[in-house]
N, C-alpha and C positions, 0 to 999 in steps of 0.2 A: 104640567107641574114645573115649577122653577127647578132647574137642575141642581141648584144649591140651596134648597129649602131644607128644613129639618126633617121633612118626610123622605128625603133621598136615602135610599138604602145604602148600606156599607159597600155592597158590591159595585154600585154605580159610582160611588166616590173613588174607590180603588181603580176602577176602569178609567175614570177621568184623569186621575193622577198619572197613571201609567201611559196615557196617551200624550202627555206633555213631552215636548222635544227639547226644551231648555229648562234650566233651573228657575229662570224667571217665571215661566209659565206654571211650573209646579208651585212656586210660592204664591202666585196669584190664585190658583185653585184652592190651596190650603187656606189662604187668607179669607176667601169668600165663604168657604165651608165653616171656618171658625166663627165668622160673623153670624152666619145662620144659626150655629149652635148657641152662641151667646144670646141671640134674640129668643131662641126657644127656652133657654134657661130663665131669662127674665120674665117670660110669659108663664113660667111654671107648667110647661107642657109635660104632663105625666105619661101621655101615650107614647111619646118618642124619646123618653129619657134614657131607656136602655140602649136605643139605637144611637143616640148622641154620644153616649159614653163609649160605645164600641168604636165609633169614628174617632173619638179623642184618643183612644188607645193606639189606633193605627197611626194617627198624626204624631203622637208622642214617639212611636217607634221610628218615625222618619226624622226625628230630631227637633221638632218644633215645640214651642212652649204650650203647655196645656194646663197650667196651674188654675185657670179659671173654672175648670170642671171638677176640682177636687171635692167640692161639697155635694156634687151630684152622686159621687160614690157613696157618701154617707147616707143620702136619701134612699138610694137603691138598697143598701144594706139593711136599712130600717124597714123595708117593705116586707110584706108577709110571704110573698110567693118565692118559690125556689129559683125560677129563672131570673127574677130581678136580683135576688141575693147573689146568684152566681156571677152575673155581670158586675155587680157592685164590688164583690170581693176581688174579682180579677182586676178591675180598675184600681182598687185600693193597693194591690201588690205592684201594679205597673206605674201608676201615677204618683205614688207617695213612697217615702222611705221613713225609717225610724226617727229621723231628725225633724220631721214635720210636726208642728204644734197641733195640727188638725187631728192627729191620731188620738189626742186626749179625748176627743168627742166620740170616738168609735169604741172605746173600752167597754162601755156599758152594753152596746149592741153585741160585741164579741162575747161578753159574759152570758147574755141571754141566749145566744145561739149555741154556746158550748153546753147549755143545759136544755137544748131543744129536744123534743121527742123524735124529730126526724133525723136519722143518723146521717143523711146526706148533707143537711144543713150543718150538723156538728162537724162533718169532714171539711166543709168549706171554711168554717171558722178556724179549725186547727191548721189548715194550709196557710191561711192569711197570717195567723199568729206566728207560725214557724218561719215566715218570710220577713215580716216587718216588725217583729216584737222588739220593743224598747225595754230598758231596765225597769221603768215604772210599770209598764204593762205586765212584765214578767212577775213582778211582786204581787200585782193585783190578781192575776189570773192563774198563778201556779197551783192553787188548790184544785181548780177545775181540771187542769191538765193532769194532775196527779190522780184524780179520781177516774179520768178516762183511760188511764193505763190498765184499769181492770174492766173495761167495757166488754160487753159480750161479743161485739163484732170485731174480727181480727184486723180489718182495714182501719177501724178507729183506733185500735191499740197501736197499730203501726204508725199512724200519723201522730198520735199522742207521744210516742217515743221520740219521733223526730222533732216534735215541738219542744219536748223536754230538753233535748240537746241544746237548742238555742237558748232556752231559759237559763240553764246552768252556766252557759258561756257568758250571758249578760250579767247574771247575779250568781257568782260562785258560792255565796253563802247559802243558797237554797239547795245545794247539792245533797246535803244529808237527808232532805225530805224525799229524795228519789231513790235512795240506796236499796231499800227493801223491794220497792216496785220493780226496779231494774233487775234485781236478782231473780225475781219471779218470772221475768220475761225470758230468762235463759233456759227455762224448762219448756218453752213453747215447742209445739210440733210444726206449726206453720212457719215456713222458711222466711216469709216476708216479715213476720213479727220477730222472729229469732234474730235475723240479721240487724234489724233496727235496735233490738235489745242489746246485742253484742256491742254495737257502736255506742249506745248510751253508756254502757258499763266502761268502755274505753275512755270516753270523755270524762266520766265521773272520776276515774283513776287519775286523770291528768290534773284535775282541779282540787281534789280532796285526798289527802294522805289517809284519812280515816276510811274512805271508800276503798282505796287500794288495799289496805290491810284486811278489810272485810272480805273482799272478793278473793284474795289470796287464800284465806282460811276456809271460806265457805263454798267457793264456786270453782276452784281449780279442777277438782275431780270431775265435776259435772261437765265442764268445758272439754276436758280430755275425752270423756265418754261420748259427748256429742260429736266431737271431731272423728272419733273412731267409728261411730255409727255411719257418718257420712262417707268416710273413706271406704268402708266395707259394704255400703248399701248397693243393692242391685240396680240395674238399669231403670231409670225413671224418666219417661219422656217429658214430664212436667218441668224437671230441673236439669236435664242433661244438656251439656254444651260440649261438643267435640269429644264425646265419650267420657266426660268428667262430670260428676254429679255436683251441681251448684258450685262452681269455682269461686263465685263471689262470697258465698258463706265460708268456704274454705279459707279464703284470704282474711276475712274479718276475724275468724276464730284464731288464726295464727297470729294476727296483730295483737289481739287481746292477750293471748298466751305470752307473747314477747314482753308486754308491759308487766304482766304478773311475775314472770320469771326473772326479770332484770334485777339483779342485786339480791335475790332470795334463793338460796341453795335448795331449800326444801321444795319450794314450788317448781324449781327447775328440774329437780330429780323426778317429780311426779309426771313431768311431760316429756321426758327424754324418749320413752318407748314409742309414743305416738308420733313424735317428730321423726324418728328413724323410720317408722312405718310409712309416713307420708313421703319421705325422701326416696324410699326404695320402690314404692308401689305406683307412684305417679308417673304417667307416660310423658316423655319429653318431646314427642313428635308433633304435638299440637301446641298452639300458642297458649291455650288455657292451662295446659299442664305445665308449661314453662313458667307461667305467672305464679302458680302454686309453689313450684320448686324454688323460685327466687325468694318468695315470701318465707318459705320454710328455712332456706339458707340464712336469711337475715335474722330470723328468730333464733336459730342455732347460734349465730355469732353474737347475739345480744344476751342470752341467758348464761347462767353459771354452769360450766361444763368442764369435765376433766380433759377434754381434747379429742376423744374418740369420735364424737358427733361432728366436731369441727373438721376433722380430716375428711369425713363423708361429705360435708358441705363444700369443702374446697374442691373435692373431686367432681362434684356436680358443676361447680363454676368452671372447672377445666373442660367439661363437656360443652358448656355454653360457648367457650371460646372457639369451638369447632363448628358452631352453628353458622348457617349462611346468613341469618338475619343480623344485620349490623346493630340493631337496637339491643338484641340479646347479648351480643359480644361486648357492647359498650357497658351495659349494666354489670356484666360479669367482671370486667376490668375494674370498674369502680368498687365492687364488693371485694375483689382480691386485694386492692390497695388497703382497705380496712383490715382485711385478714392478715396482712403482713405484720401488723402490730400484735396479733394474737398467736399466730403460728407460721412463721416465715418458712420453716423447714418443709411443711406440707405444700406451700406455694412453690417452692423451688422445683418440685417435681414437674411442674407445668412451665418451666422456664423456656423450653424450646417452642412451645405453642405461643407463649407471650412474645418471644422474639419474632415469630412469624407475623404476629399482629402489628409489630413495629413496621413491617414492610407492607402493610395493607394499603389498599388504594384509598380508603376512607381517611380523611385528614383527622377527624376527631378520634378515631380508633388508634391511629398512629401515635398521636400525642399522648393519649391516655396510656397506651401500652408502654411508651417510652418512660413515662413517669413511674409506672409500676416496675419496669425493669431496673430503673435507677435505684429503687428501694431494695431490690433483690441482690444487688452486687455486693460481694464480700471478698475477703482476701483469697478465698479458694477458687472463685469462678471469675475473677476480674479479667484475667488475661484472655480466656476464650471468648468472653462476652465482648470485650473491647475489640478483639479481632473481627468478630461478626459485625459489630456496629460500624467499624471503619470500612469494612468491605461494602456494607450497605450505603455508607456515605458517598461512595463513588457514583451510585446510580439513583440516589434519592432525589426527590423533587426540590426545586430551588426554594420554595416556600417552607420546606421542612428542614433544610440544611441548618438554619440558624439554631433551632431547638436541639437538633441532634448534635451539632458541634458543641454547644454549651454543655450538654450532659456528658459527652465523651471527655471533654477537657476537665470537667469537674471530677469525674471518676478517676481519670489518669492521675490527677494531682492528689486525690484523696488516698488512693490505694497503691501508689508507686513505692515499691520497696527498693528498687535499683534505679540509679540515675540514668543508666544507659537505656533501660526500658522506657523510662519516662521521656527521654529525648527522642527515641525512635518513634514512639506513638504520637508525640506532638508534631514531629516532622511529617508524619503521614497525614495528620489532620490539616496541617498548614498547606500541604501539597494539594489536598483534595478540596478543602473549603476554607482556605486562608482568609478570604474576604468576609467570612462570617465570624471570625475569631475576635473576641473583644480585646481591648487594649491591655487590660490587666492580665490576661492569659499569656500573651507573648512577652509582656514585661516579666512575669514569673519565670517563663522559660529562659530568658536571658540571665536572670538571677541564678537559676540552677546551673546553666552552662558555665557561668563565671566561677561557680564554686567547684565544678567538676574538673579540676586541673589536669587529671590524667585522661580526660576525654576531649580536651580542646581540639586536638588534631583530628580525631574521629568526627567530631561534631561539625567542624568547618568543612571537611570533605563531604560529609553527608548533605550539608546545606548547599554546597556548591553543585552537587549532582542534582538535587531537587530544584535549585534555581534555574538550571539549564533547561528543565522540562516544564516548569510551572511558573513562568514569569508573570502570569496574569493574576497570581494570588498576592495581594498587597502585603499582608503581614509576613508571608514567607520571604518576600523580597527584603523587608525591613530587617528581619532576624539574620538573613544571609548576609546582607550588607554589613551589619554590625559585626558579625563574626569574621568576615573577610578583613574588615578594618583592624580588628583586634588581633587575629591570629592568621593573617595572610602569609606570614613567613612559614608557619607550620603547614599551611596548605601547599605551598610550593615545594617545601623540603620533605613532605610526607613524614612529619614528626608524629610519633605516637601511633603508628600503624597497628591495628588489631588483627587478630587471626580471622575474624569474621568479615573483614573488608576485602573488597576487590581492589587490586592496584589501580591507581589513577595517576596520570601525569598532567600536572598543571604548571604552567610557566608564570613568571611575573606578569607577562603581557596578558595572559588569560585572566588573571585576578583583576587587573586594572580594567580589562574589557568588561568583566561582569559588573563592576561598579559603574562604569560608564553607561552600560545598558540600562541600569536601574535609574540613573539620573536623567536619562534622555527619553525614558518611556513616557508617552503622552498621558498614560493613565496614572502615573505616579503622583501622589499628593505631596503637600508641603513637607510633611513629616518624613516621608521616604527620601525625598530629594535632600533634605537637610542632613539626614543620616548618611546619605551617600557622599555628600561633601566632606563630612567629618572622616568617613572611611578613606577618602582620597588623601586627605591631609595626613592620616596615619600611615597610609601606604607609601607616601613620599619619603617617610623616614625608614620604612622597612625595605623599600626597593629604591635605593638612591639612583640607580641607572634610569629609572622611569620618572624621575622628579620633574623633568621638563615637560613630559607629556601630561603628567598629572596637573602641573601648573596651567597648561593650556586648557584642560577641561574645566578647571576651576574658574579661570578668567572668563570663560564663555558666559558665566552667570553674573558678571559685574554689571551688566545692564538689564538684569532680570526685573520684570515689572513687580514681582513679589519682593517687598522690602526685606523680609527675613533672609531670603536666598541671596539677594544683592549684598546685604550686610556681611553675611558669612563669606561670600566669595571675595570681597574686598579685604576682609581681615586675614583670611587664610593666604591670599596672594601676598600680602605684606610680610607675613611670616616666612613664606617660601623665598621671597626676594631678599629680605634684609636681615633675617635672624636665623640662619641655618644652624648655628651653634645651639641656640635655645630650643630649636624645634624638636630635636630628638628627646630632650627631657620633657617637653610639654606633651608630646603624643605617646608617652609610655602607655603600656597596657593599663586598662582600667583596674583599679584595685578590686579585690574580691568583695562582692556585695554580701551583706549579712542577710541570710535567708530568714532568720527569726524576726529581724526588724522589718523586713519587707512583708512577711506574712502577718505580723502584728498590725502593721499599718493598713493592710487590705481588710483585716477584720475590724478595723476601727479601734484597736486596743492599744495603740502606741502611746506611751506616756508623753505628756506635754511639758515636762519639767525642764527641757533644754531652754536656756535663755539666749535670746538673740542679742547681738552686739549693737544693733541699731534698729530703731523703730521705723526708719524711713523705708518706704517701699522701693523695690527695684524698678529700674526704668525699663518699660517694655519697648520693643522696636517701634511701635506706632506712637510712642510718646505718652501713652496713658498710664498713669500711676496705678499700680495694683498692689494691695497689701499682701505680704507673704503670709500664708496660713499653714502650710505644711511644716512640721517641726524639723524634718530632714528632707532635703530635695531629692527628687526622683531623677537620677541621671539617665534613665531609660525613656522617660516621657519627654520627648523633644518638643511637644506642643506646649509645654509649660515653661514660662520664662521667669516665674517668681521664685527666687532662690534665697532663702534667709541665710544669715551668716551667724551661726552659733559661736560663742566664745568658748575656748578651752583653757583650762588652767595648766594642763600638761604640755606635751610636746606639740610642735607646730605641724598640723596635718598637711598644710600646703607644702611645707618643705619635703615631707615624705612623698607626696603625690608627684611633684615636679622634679625631685632629685637635685634641688639647688638649695643653697644655704641662704635663707631670707631672714636671718636673725638680725636684730638691730645692732648697729655699730656702737661699741662702747663709747660713751661720751666722756670727754675730758671734764675734769672737775670744774664746776662753775658754768659749764656750757649749757645753753638752753636747748633742750631737745624736744621735738614734738612728741606727743603721746603716741604709743604704739597702737596702730589700728588692728582691729580683729580680722580674722580670716574666715573664709567659708569652710564649713565642715566637709563638704564635698564640692569641689570647685566646678562651677558651671562653665564649661568650655565653650559655650555658645553665645552668651549675651554680650552686648557691647554698651558703650555710652556712659560708663561710670568714670568719674574723675580718678586720676592716679596720684595719690599723695606721695611726694618724695621729699627728701631732705633738701633744704635750700642750698643752691649752688651746685647741684649734681646734674650732669647732662645724661642723655640716653646712653652714650658709650660708657659712662661711669657705671651705670646700672648693669649693663651687660657684662662688662669686664669684672665687676665686683663679684659675680657669681663664681669666679674662679679663685679670687683671693680671699673669699669668705669675709668681705667687709661691705656687703650690700646693706643699704638701709632697708627697713621693713616696708614692703609694698603690698597693698591690698589688691591683688589681681581679681577683680570680679569678672570672671569669664576671660576671654582673650583681650584684655585691655591692651590696645595696640601698642607695639613696641617701637613705633616710629619715633623720629627725632623730636625732642622737645623744642619749645620755642627758644630762639637765641637769647632772649631776655629772661632766661630762667632765674637769674639772680637779680630780681628787681628790688628797689629800695623797700617796697612793701613786704618783701619776703613771701609773696603769694605763690603757691604751687600751681603752675599752669596745667590745663587739661591737655592730655596727649592728643596728637592729631590722628584720629582713628580712620579718617577717610581720605587721606592724601590731600589735605587742604580743603576738603568739602565740609568739614565739621565746623561747629561754632568756635569763635575765638575765645580768648581767656575771659573769664567772668570777672566782673568788677565786684570786689568785696564790699564796696561802699553802697551797693544797691539795696542791701537789706538794712543798712543803718541810716538811710536817708530819712529826714523828717518831712512829713507831709502836712500842709496847712489844713486846719479844720474847715469844715464847710457847713454853712447854714442851709440845710437841705430844704427846709420848709418853714415859713414863718407867716403867721396871720395875727389878727388882733387877739386871738385866744390861745394860740399854741405855737411853740417854736421847737424845731427838730434840728439838732446839731450832730454832724457826723465827724468822728475822729478816726484817722486812718493809720494803719501799721502794716508791715509786711512780715511774712514768715521767712526765716533765713533759709536760703537755698531753694526758694520757691517763688520767683518773681511774679508768676502769673496769678498768685493767690493774694488777695487783699483782705485784711481783717478790718472790719468797721465796727466802731462802738457808737450806737445811736443813743442820744440823750434827749428826752422829751420833757419840756418845761411848760407848765400851765400858766398862761399870762392873764387868765380871767379870775374872777372872785368866786367862782363855783368849782366844787370838787368834781372831777371826772371819774366816773365809775365804769367798770367793765371795759377798761381801756384795751384796745386790740390794734396791733400794727401788722400790716401785711405788705408784701413787696413782690413784684414780678419783674423778670429780666428776660432779654432775648435768648435765642437758642445757643448762641456762642458763649453765653455765660452760664455758670452753675452757681446757685444760691443756696446757702444753708442758714437758717435762722435758729438761734438759741432761744429758750423761753425768756420772757421779759422778767425784770426784777420784781415787778408788782403789776397789778391790774387796776390800781387806784392812783390817780395823779392828783396830789394836793393842789390847793388853790393858791393863786398869787405868787407863784414861784417858790413856795415854801419847801418844796422838795422836787425830785425828778424821778423819772423811770429810765432805766438803761436796758439796752438789749443789744446783743452781739450778733453781727452778721459776718458770714464768710463767703466771699465771691471769688470764683476761679474763672479767669478770662482765657479761653482757648485761643483767642486772637490777640494775645498780649503783644504790644508794640505796633499793632495794626489798627485795632479798634479800641476806643475808649469805653469806659463803663457807662451804662445808661440803665435807669431803673424807674419803675412806676410804683408809687407807694399809695396805700390806702390806710386811713386812720379812722377807727370807729370808737365811740364812747357814748356814755349816757351822762346827761347833766339835766337836773331839774325834771327827771322822769321822761326826758325826751332823747330819742336816738339821734346822734349826729354822725355824719359820714363826710370825710374830707379826703380828696384825692389830688395827686400832682405827679407829673413826670419830671424826673431829675436828669438833666443833661450836662450840668456844669461840673462834673467830676474833674479833678486834676488830670492833666494829659498823661503824666508819667505813671499813672496807676495801671 
């Protein structure tokens, strides 16, 4: 016999497929077998039809297409014998689903089989209908299924109930037809029928409010009685599992009671006694008992209760937390999280057990227990809990430190009543897991420290001690360096010593050494090193005797490959060299930061009504323009360089910050005075590169000396705008204010004001017999690298151009922005034109000229036209 003929039995085909060593061999076997089955189908071979379908089911389970055998299922279902129908219905459930149109052909066969005299054939039809029933089939066959709910055989009633569940899910409108039949199933003694009846009632309650009210009034007492009988029933080997009588029926009954009791006080009251009985009599030493207890707890938490049962339920969950099974502990933690919204006081009794779960070896239990503990913290228990969590932080796994640190910091900030306690706990966290602390957390710590004026000395000493032992924690180093820079004199002089402190001796040399260690650590990032440079600049004023040593440390970064550090080093070195008088005023202690403003901005609730003095973005160190978005700059976020400059109608904040008089000199009558520039609300002491507007005819020495005689012109110091000498030609005929030399001659020379006012010739970018494109150029003032282009399109033909579209592409060193065109219809014969504005930014301005490739598309006489060209003849000075 041919090994791949239709006569091959299923066992031989499976053996041949399993003998294949490669996927290609398996595909070849399946391909040959499918070909043989197709040939048998075409010959209408009835003897082997059931065998072919069995093979197709196995092939389908392997993942190969078997759609060609779907009609064979219908033919077998239409057969008279039970064996053929059994294979046919099995194939129908495996090879088809409810979306197949072929199912329309099987509806009549299903209806006949549901009315068959053989109960086994009726059972086959019910199984198939319960698995692949569509909405149309549900409407057609619902009366037969409803009738079978009253069938004499319990197996048929059970299958009919399961089939009814699918019908009401597909067509909820049919739910009312099954209410009375479902209620009658709740009186069954047969557990198989009863459990399916309970599930049918539960699904009816979900899709029909009418059914829910009916079962609440008519069936609640019966369900309670049934559950009591099962709880008190003697040992029955037929239903016993681990010493519990039918735990599956237990759970189904509890779920239905939960649905009925939710939101209804009367129904809840009728079931409280049986729930208490289940909770107290069920053994928890077996998994089946734990499942029933968990479902009982969930029911108690969901129904309307005065609280007594809930305390019992929470105590059960507390026992679950002591179980060895991680799954039981995890579900208990989940349920306790829900219980905190209903009765947190009862959950508090298990706080110690929950804290032990935080230290569990299982990662999922640790995380869930930490989330639960976070909900249990209040003003009364915050201190002991934070102490326990910080102690565990020392020994916790690295992957858990991030979550644990975030929760501790959030709790400390939320429940701190004393600033000294807040500072102490945050220092402990920074010392143990500073690398896991987010930026906004240590920013908030610095804000609190700046506001706690009586704790400045205590804080800087505590940070210095922590710094000496935990230099590997990045955020601790940052906060310590900031505090040493601000309050280094307090550290050396032991100012504000508290009774709880141990005496410590720190010299000026020790303080400078600490900052030097921070700046030379190979693990320090840009932010830490930048903060250390600022701290050194401030210490040069606080410790004049170490000014030369500090200068030497700063100078070491003049050649740093990181532009930000190089820039700061050069600026700070110039201040130390040439402007010692101005230095002490410039590096005064940072003003107290407003905690409410900082907290409001962290929460995203800061008002945005502050107006900025200029819409121009600040210049970043790498030369990329970035628009300022924050209404008030963050002096603690050293990674941010965008500082807006709000205007104030009152006193000059810059004058208060630096301690110098920067008010404008009164002008004599008739004198032309430049307008007063606005100042930063909080001066960014870090950025450079902004022009320094001054009065015509004043030198740098005039500016510095005028701070003493109160006759200085108004200067907008955006950051440490370098105080080096101005150009010798400061008083030029054009009265142009030169840019200060920020980098000792390395910076750009004076800007030509004529650059923005220069006229550029128009350019015929593209011209053909049918179209002309003209470019007109202009520049933005103060932005020579940006070119504004106005493109004008003129139609030279006698036909109107519709759906006009202009596209352009530029190389990577150019950035292009196109505004919408004025129209998409271009009139004929030059009767009108279309204009479109382009904005091109050249990052290689002065080195490379503009270049652009354009594409123009339009319709004329119902034909699509596409024209392209590359434009290389832009003016060189663009």
